[in-house]
C-alpha positions in Angstrom: -17.0 -19.1 210.2 -20.7 -19.1 210.8 -21.2 -15.7 209.2 -20.7 -15.7 205.5 -20.1 -11.9 205.4 -17.2 -12.2 207.8 -16.0 -15.5 206.3 -15.6 -14.2 202.7 -12.9 -11.6 203.6 -11.1 -14.0 205.8 -10.8 -16.6 203.1 -9.9 -13.9 200.6 -7.0 -12.9 203.0 -5.7 -16.5 202.8 -5.4 -16.2 199.0 -4.0 -12.7 199.2 -1.1 -13.7 201.5 -0.2 -16.7 199.3 -0.2 -14.7 196.0 1.7 -11.8 197.5 4.6 -14.3 197.8 4.1 -15.6 194.3 4.1 -12.1 192.9 7.7 -11.8 194.1 8.7 -15.4 193.3 7.5 -16.1 189.8 8.7 -13.0 188.0 11.8 -12.2 190.0 13.3 -15.3 191.6 15.1 -16.0 188.3 16.5 -12.5 188.5 17.9 -13.2 192.0 19.4 -16.5 190.6 21.0 -14.4 187.8 22.5 -12.1 190.4 24.4 -15.1 191.8 26.2 -15.4 188.5 24.6 -18.7 187.6 24.5 -19.6 184.0 21.2 -19.9 182.1 21.2 -23.7 182.1 21.5 -23.8 185.9 18.8 -21.2 186.3 16.5 -23.2 184.1 17.1 -26.3 186.2 16.6 -24.5 189.5 13.4 -22.9 188.3 12.0 -26.3 187.1 12.6 -27.9 190.5 9.5 -26.5 192.3 7.3 -27.8 189.4 8.7 -31.2 189.7 8.4 -31.2 193.5 4.7 -30.4 193.1 4.1 -33.5 191.1 5.1 -35.7 194.1 4.1 -33.8 197.2 0.7 -32.1 196.6 -1.4 -35.2 196.7 0.1 -36.7 199.9 0.1 -33.4 201.7 -3.5 -32.5 201.0 -4.5 -36.1 201.7 -3.6 -35.4 205.3 -6.7 -33.2 205.6 -8.8 -36.4 205.0 -7.0 -38.0 207.9 -7.8 -35.4 210.5 -4.9 -33.0 210.1 -6.4 -29.5 210.1 -5.8 -27.1 207.2 -4.8 -24.5 209.8 -2.0 -26.6 211.0 -0.9 -27.6 207.5 -0.7 -24.0 206.3 1.2 -22.8 209.4 3.7 -25.6 208.9 4.1 -24.7 205.3 4.7 -21.1 206.1 7.2 -21.9 208.8 9.1 -24.0 206.3 9.4 -21.0 204.0 10.5 -18.7 206.8 13.3 -21.1 207.8 14.2 -22.2 204.3 14.5 -19.0 202.2 17.2 -17.3 204.3 19.4 -20.4 203.7 19.8 -19.2 200.1 22.2 -16.5 201.3 24.6 -19.2 202.6 26.0 -20.2 199.2 26.6 -19.0 195.7 26.9 -22.6 194.4 24.2 -23.6 192.0 23.9 -27.2 193.3 23.6 -26.0 196.9 21.0 -23.4 195.9 19.1 -26.1 193.9 19.0 -28.3 197.0 17.7 -25.5 199.2 15.0 -24.6 196.6 13.9 -28.2 196.4 13.5 -28.3 200.2 11.6 -25.0 200.4 9.5 -26.1 197.4 7.9 -28.8 199.6 6.7 -26.0 201.9 5.5 -23.8 199.0 3.8 -26.5 196.9 0.6 -27.1 198.8 -0.2 -23.6 200.1 -2.4 -22.5 197.2 -4.1 -25.9 196.8 -4.8 -26.0 200.6 -6.4 -22.6 200.4 -8.5 -23.8 197.5 -9.4 -26.9 199.5 -10.7 -25.0 202.6 -12.4 -22.4 200.3 -14.4 -24.8 198.2 -15.5 -26.7 201.3 -16.8 -23.5 202.9 -18.4 -22.2 199.7 -20.3 -25.5 199.5 -21.5 -25.1 203.1 -22.4 -21.4 202.8 -24.5 -20.3 199.8 -23.7 -16.7 200.4 -20.0 -17.1 199.6 -18.7 -16.4 196.1 -15.6 -18.4 195.3 -14.6 -16.1 192.4 -14.4 -13.0 194.6 -12.4 -14.9 197.2 -9.9 -16.4 194.7 -9.9 -13.2 192.7 -8.4 -11.4 195.7 -5.3 -13.6 195.1 -5.0 -12.6 191.5 -5.3 -8.9 192.4 -2.6 -9.5 195.1 -0.3 -11.2 192.5 -0.7 -8.3 190.1 0.1 -5.6 192.6 2.9 -7.7 194.2 4.6 -8.2 190.9 4.5 -4.5 190.1 5.8 -3.6 193.6 8.5 -6.2 193.3 9.7 -4.7 190.1 10.1 -1.3 191.7 11.8 -2.7 194.8 14.3 -4.8 192.8 15.1 -1.6 190.8 15.7 0.3 194.0 17.4 -2.2 196.3 18.7 -5.0 194.1 17.7 -8.6 193.6 18.3 -9.6 197.3 15.0 -7.9 198.1 13.3 -10.9 196.5 14.6 -13.3 199.2 13.8 -10.8 201.9 10.2 -10.6 200.7 9.9 -14.4 200.4 11.1 -14.7 204.0 8.9 -12.0 205.5 5.6 -12.5 203.6 5.0 -16.0 205.2 5.0 -14.2 208.6 2.0 -12.3 207.3 0.6 -15.7 206.0 0.8 -17.2 209.5 -1.0 -14.2 211.0 -3.8 -14.5 208.3 -4.2 -18.2 208.9 -4.5 -17.7 212.7 -7.3 -15.1 212.1 -9.0 -16.8 209.2 -9.1 -20.4 210.5 -9.8 -20.4 214.3 -9.0 -23.7 216.0 -12.6 -24.8 216.5 -13.3 -24.3 212.8 -10.1 -26.1 211.8 -11.0 -29.1 213.9 -14.5 -29.3 212.4 -13.2 -28.9 208.8 -10.2 -31.3 209.3 -12.2 -34.0 211.2 -15.4 -33.8 209.2 -15.1 -37.4 208.0 -13.6 -38.9 211.2 -17.0 -38.5 212.8 -18.9 -39.8 209.8 -20.2 -43.3 209.2 -17.6 -45.8 208.1 -19.5 -46.3 204.8 -19.0 -42.7 203.7 -18.0 -42.9 200.0 -14.2 -42.3 199.4 -13.8 -43.4 195.8 -13.5 -40.8 193.1 -16.2 -41.1 190.3 -15.4 -41.5 186.6 -16.9 -38.0 186.0 -14.4 -36.5 188.4 -11.4 -38.4 187.0 -12.4 -37.3 183.5 -12.8 -33.7 184.7 -9.5 -33.7 186.6 -7.4 -35.1 183.7 -9.2 -32.8 181.2 -8.7 -29.7 183.4 -5.0 -30.6 183.9 -4.4 -30.9 180.2 -6.1 -27.5 179.5 -4.0 -25.8 182.2 -0.8 -27.5 180.9 -1.5 -26.0 177.4 -0.2 -22.7 178.9 3.3 -24.3 179.2 4.7 -22.8 176.0 3.2 -19.3 176.7 4.6 -19.2 180.2 8.1 -20.3 179.1 8.4 -18.6 175.8 5.7 -15.9 175.5 7.9 -13.0 176.4 10.8 -14.4 174.4 8.6 -14.7 171.3 7.1 -11.3 171.7 10.5 -9.8 171.9 11.5 -11.6 168.7 8.4 -10.2 167.1 9.6 -6.7 167.8 7.3 -5.8 170.8 9.0 -3.6 173.5 9.4 -4.8 177.1 6.8 -2.3 178.2 4.3 -3.7 175.7 5.1 -7.2 176.8 4.3 -6.1 180.4 0.9 -4.9 179.2 0.3 -8.2 177.5 0.8 -10.1 180.8 -1.2 -7.5 182.8 -4.2 -7.7 180.4 -4.2 -11.5 181.0 -4.3 -11.1 184.7 -7.0 -8.5 184.5 -9.1 -10.8 182.3 -8.5 -13.6 184.9 -9.8 -11.3 187.7 -12.8 -10.3 185.7 -13.9 -13.9 185.0 -13.4 -14.8 188.7 -15.6 -12.0 189.7 -18.3 -12.6 187.1 -18.5 -16.5 187.1 -17.1 -17.3 190.5 -20.5 -17.9 192.1 -20.9 -21.0 190.0 -18.6 -22.9 192.3 -20.7 -24.8 194.8 -23.9 -24.1 192.9 -24.7 -27.4 191.1 -22.6 -29.0 188.4 -21.8 -26.2 186.0 -18.1 -27.0 186.4 -17.9 -29.3 183.3 -19.4 -26.6 181.1 -16.7 -24.1 182.3 -14.1 -26.7 181.5 -15.5 -27.0 178.0 -15.4 -23.2 177.6 -11.8 -23.1 178.8 -10.7 -25.9 176.5 -12.3 -24.3 173.4 -10.8 -20.9 174.3 -7.4 -22.4 174.6 -7.6 -24.0 171.1 -8.6 -20.6 169.7 -6.0 -18.7 171.7 -2.9 -20.8 171.0 -3.7 -21.5 167.4 -4.1 -17.8 166.8 -0.9 -17.0 168.7 1.1 -19.2 166.4 0.1 -17.1 163.4 2.2 -14.0 164.3 -0.7 -11.7 165.4 -0.1 -8.0 165.6 -0.4 -5.7 168.6 -4.2 -5.4 168.8 -4.8 -9.0 168.0 -2.2 -10.1 170.6 -3.9 -7.9 173.3 -7.3 -9.5 172.4 -5.8 -13.0 172.6 -4.4 -12.2 176.0 -8.0 -11.4 177.3 -8.8 -15.1 176.5 -6.6 -15.9 179.6 -9.8 -15.2 181.5 -11.3 -18.3 179.9 -8.3 -20.5 179.2 -7.1 -20.2 182.8 -9.8 -18.7 185.1 -12.9 -20.3 183.6 -11.1 -23.7 183.5 -9.9 -23.2 187.1 -13.4 -22.3 188.3 -14.7 -25.4 186.4 -12.5 -27.9 188.2 -13.2 -26.2 191.6 -16.9 -26.5 190.8 -16.4 -30.2 189.9 -14.8 -30.8 193.3 -17.7 -29.2 195.0 -20.2 -31.2 193.0 -18.6 -34.6 192.6 -15.8 -35.2 195.2 -16.8 -37.2 198.2 -16.4 -35.2 201.4 -14.2 -38.0 202.9 -11.8 -37.7 200.0 -11.9 -34.0 199.1 -8.2 -33.4 200.1 -7.1 -36.4 198.1 -9.0 -35.4 195.0 -7.7 -31.8 195.0 -4.2 -33.1 195.7 -4.3 -35.6 192.9 -5.5 -32.9 190.5 -2.6 -30.6 191.6 -0.1 -33.4 191.0 -1.5 -34.3 187.6 -1.5 -30.6 186.6 2.1 -30.2 187.7 3.2 -33.3 185.8 1.4 -32.3 182.6 2.8 -28.7 182.9 6.4 -30.0 183.4 6.1 -32.2 180.3 4.6 -29.4 178.2 7.1 -26.9 179.3 10.1 -29.2 178.7 8.8 -30.2 175.3 8.1 -26.6 174.3 11.8 -25.8 174.6 12.8 -28.1 171.8 9.7 -27.2 169.7 10.5 -23.5 170.0 14.1 -24.0 169.0 13.0 -25.8 165.8 9.7 -24.1 164.9 9.5 -20.7 166.7 6.0 -19.5 167.1 4.5 -22.9 166.1 5.3 -23.9 169.7 2.0 -22.4 170.6 0.2 -24.5 168.1 1.9 -27.5 169.6 -0.1 -26.9 172.8 -3.4 -27.1 171.0 -3.6 -31.0 171.1 -3.4 -30.8 174.9 -6.3 -28.4 175.0 -8.2 -30.4 172.5 -7.9 -33.7 174.5 -8.9 -31.8 177.6 -11.9 -30.5 175.8 -12.8 -34.0 174.6 -12.4 -35.5 178.1 -14.7 -32.7 179.6 -17.3 -33.5 176.9 -17.2 -37.2 177.8 -17.5 -36.2 181.5 -20.6 -34.2 180.7 -22.1 -37.1 178.8 -21.3 -39.6 181.6 -22.7 -37.2 184.2 -26.0 -36.8 182.2 -26.3 -40.5 181.8 -25.6 -41.2 185.5 -26.6 -38.1 187.5 -25.1 -37.9 191.0 -25.9 -35.9 194.0 -23.5 -33.2 194.8 -20.4 -34.4 196.5 -21.3 -38.1 196.3 -18.3 -39.0 194.3 -20.1 -42.1 192.8 
């Protein structure tokens, strides 16, 4: 990975393989569950299982990278788990059995994207020529095209094509990992702190904790939109095709922000400012969405996804590069993944009851999460200015 020009496409391929799988899973795995004649309550429970699993497994799995376990080995193991696990779904039509299988496979799924972010942010910090946004944006592009392709394939061959894809795409993932992370690089990256002095800092700074919790709250404010966005838009009279455009506009805005602002990751401490932008945009977006906007306004609000999600995501990745100790990078990114998953579970579960009682006001109910995230990011900025740290020192 000495050549940044060659390294960028390899890292982009890691994200592409991971998000190809998600492009099939997120939109259409519930459709496969429905094809097994499961009732909506059971489908809801099964779909929630992977989010709950992420709360408990991301931090310990990524922490292994701080103990000398290479990202290459971790990713290959995760993909093998998916290759073995997903075909087991064909063995039963029983909801509880399917839930148990999904829970097991979710352990293998949970840390793939965070692990890709981990190795990418490390390499971006080491190689100034790399642009995190372009690398991560490749994953968003892959998700967009995979979700479109999945829709056509499900229409042609039925819902079982989803499980076939989820079984086969990890084979591509393994091939990409073998090409993108050669063994010598994996050993250097995984064992970077084993050879370091024992006094290497491992504690996470107050600035990073504030940024992580703030970023998690901003991301969790999307819980109501992800769970009830399409349902609300349908109730407001928008066609399914229009709703598809709403989601597509959001992804395109996400890609654009990754491409434009992605170079800020690993270039100083601009991450906190990006979190502030994401939090402010979330307040505007979800407040406005609760006020029954029309077609044009709804499309414009969906473009804010580029700030509420992408800018906030770039912000926290930049914070890891600037403030996380090298000896605890895996632990830091794992903790953030677990906090975000927990906050998202809570916001999603709560949004169900709020939507039942108050309809579109469920989006306004997400605003306090974004506001607290914004406040924590502002405090982090103040603390950082009062006690400046060198990049990656961790305090």
